[in-house]
N, C-alpha and C positions, 0 to 999 in steps of 0.2 A: 729550577728557580735558574732563570736566565739572569746575567749582569744587570740589565734595565729595570726588570722588575725589583731586585735585591736595592738598586740605588733609590727607583721610586718608593720603596717601603722606607727606606733611613731617611728621607726627606718627607717633609711636611709639605702641605697643598701650598703655601705661599713659595716656597722655593718651585716646587715646582712649576708653579704658574710664571714665575720669574724667568725661568729657565724658556719658556715655551713662547712668554715675550720678547724674551731674548733673540732664540731661535726664529722667529718667525719675521723679525725687522732685519735680519742681517742680509737679506739679498739685498734689501734696500740701502743698507748702510754701505756696503760693497759699492753698488751700481752709483751711489756718491762719490765714493772716496774717488773715484776712476771718471766721474765726469766731465771734470775740466781739466785733468791732465793724466796721461798714462802712467799707471804705477806698478812697479814688481810686487810680489807676492808680499814679502816682509816689508815694503814699504806702506803697503797697505796697512798690514795690520799695526804697524807704528804709526801712522796719522788716524786711524781709529782710537787708538788708546791715547795720543796725544791732545786728539781733538774734540773726545768723549770719552774717555776715560773705560770704553768696552773694549775690554781683554778678550780676545781671538786667539786661538793659536791656530799654527801651520797645521795639524791635523785636522782643524775646523774649515779652515779660509781654503784650501787648497781643493777639496772636493769641491765647493761651492762654485769656486772659478772656474773648474772644468766642467761641471754642469752649465753654466751661464754660458762659456765659451758653446759648448756642445750643442746650446739652444738658439745659440747667434746672438747673444743679449751683448755679448761683452766681444771683442778681438784679441786675440793674443797674438804677439809678436817677440822673438828672442832677437834682442840687443845687444852687441859686445861694447860697452861702454867703459868708463876707467877700472871698473869691476874685475878680479883676477880671471872671470867667467861670463859669458853671457848669461844674460837675466831675461825672463819673460814677462815682457812687459803688458798689462793690460789695459784697455780702455773700449769705452762704449761704442756701439757698431752705429748705425742707424736704426736698426729696429732696438736697440738699448736705449738710444734717447727716446724713442715712441713708449718702449715698456716703464721708464724711469718716470717719463709723465706722467703714463696714466698711475703707475705706483703712486707716484704724490697727489695725486688728485683723490685717489681711493685713501689713503692715509689721511690725509685733510677733512675727507667726508665721516671715517672713522672717529678720528680725534674729536670731532664737533660732535656726535652721537656720545660718546663717552664724558664727554665734558658737561652735555646738556643732562644726562644721569648723575654726574656726580654733582652738580648744580640741585637739582631734583630731590635729591638725594640729604642736601642739608649743607653740600658745599665743604666750607673750610670749618665743618664742628669739628671740636678736637674729639667728639665720641665715634665720629664715623671715618675716622683716620687713625 
């Protein structure tokens, strides 16, 4: 039995859904974190936690940043600042700006569809929540 199947068997459907939702939104969250200013990895992690309470570990964020950089959505640059060692700063590339715009449009459309279903199901009914 693989570790993934052990994890999914020990968690319920709600926990698995929450994890999938979180993972599905991480690219968007990271792109938003570097959209206005370049940030280094740990700074991105802190920004996400402080502004959203979204907890992301180094083991999660760095592979995503590497993939986004490889895909040309994010640019990375080593910068020596007041830190004791150079840091790799990430920022949106031109492709990344367009990608972020499209992702936000898709997110809004998806959110509206889910909101419509919630409303159709009775919305704020305590029995459906």
